[in-house]
Every structure is written in C-alpha cells, then in structure tokens.
N, C-alpha and C positions, 0 to 999 in steps of 0.2 A: 838408300832409296826410299823418297819419303811414299805415303801411304797413296797418293794420287800415279805416284810411277808405278808401285807395285798393281797396282788395280789395273793400269794400262798394259803392263806387261800381261798380265793373267789373262785380260780380255783378248788381246792379241795373240797368245799362244792358243787360247779356245779356238778364237775364228779361225786359224792356221788348221787346228785340227778339223772343226765342222765346215770349212768350204774344201778341203780335201776329202772327204766324206760325203757331201752333197755334190760334188763332181762327179765322183765315182758313181752314186748312184743314179744322176743323170748320164753319164756315157751308157749304163746300161739299160736305162727307161728310154732315153732319147728326150728332148725338150727344150724347156725353157734355159734361159740363160742363169747367172749366179745371184738373181735378184733374191731378196728375200720371198718365201712363201705367205708366212704370215707373220704381221707385225701386230705385238699384244703386251701392253703394260709396258713398254720401253725394252720389250726382247723381241729381236727379227730372230724367226724360227725357218730351218733351212730343211728340206724333206729329204732323208736318209734313208729312207726303206719302207718298205710296206710289204704285207702278207694277203691272205683272202680277206680278210677282215679290218685290218686297222693300217693305218698311213702315221708312218711315225716321222717325227721333226723333233730337232734339236736347236739352241739356241743359248747367248751370252749375255747377259745384260751391260750396261756401263760398269759396273762396278766389278765383274769378272765373274759372277756368279752363272752356274750353267742350269741349263733348265732341258728338260724332255717335256715333249707336246704328243699325246697320241689321239688319234681321231678314228673314230669306226665302233664295230660291235653291234650296229644296228642290227634288226631282225624281227623276230617274233617268238612271241610266247602264247599258252594258253590261258585264259582268265577261270574262273571257278565254274563258270558253265560250260568250258570245253571249246568255247571260240578263240580263233588265232585274232591276236592281238600284236599290233604292229608298232615299233619303238624306233625312233630315231638314233641316230649316233651319237656315242658317247665321249665326251672329250674331256682330257684330264692333263693335267699341266703340274710338273713337280720339280723341285729344285734337287739337284744330284751334286754329288762331290765330285765325281769323273764319270765320264760316258761309258767305260768300260764295263763290263757286266752287266750293261742293260741290254734286253733283248729288243732291238730296235727293225726287224722286220728283214725283209730281203731284197733283192733289187727286182 
C-alpha cells in the first residue's frame, strides 16, 4: 500500500468509528442527521457526548489524524473585589492517537 492508500484506509477506519459513536449519541439524544456538527481547518467534527458543562466532538482529517474538540466550561468566578465575573465557554482542539481513554461525556 502506498502512503495515499494508507491515509485513506486510516481515515475510513476512523470515520467508521466516529459515525457509529455519533449515531449512538444521536439515538439517545434525538436530533440531526449524520452531517458534521462543526467543520474546522479541514476536520469534520461530530458530536459524540456531553455532560453538564461540556459538549464533546471527535473528527478526522484527510491524512487520517484523529482530533478531539471540547466546548464548554463557561461560568463565573469572583474578581479581586468579590464581584462575580462571567466568562464564555472555552474551546479546545487537540490531536490524539486514538479515541479510547478520553472522557467524552454522556448521552
């Protein structure tokens, strides 16, 4: 297999895993079809979980590299004067070797 075929095989295997996970999440949650929830820098992210404070997405690029995207964590904190200061949701995207072992929320 050449490099191009290896990447295509890795991407196809990752997409199969992602779509099964996404469909399971959507079955429990109800909602949209199998279109990507977010497209960013050539990566299509699909929602696979959530908890009280975060939404969890996974994706794969054309090279077959896997990514996790989390969005959430907004809330409030106290400033130096004791006043509440609200902050927006935070977002992080990072590359992973595999999706196993990563906490990605609940249905």
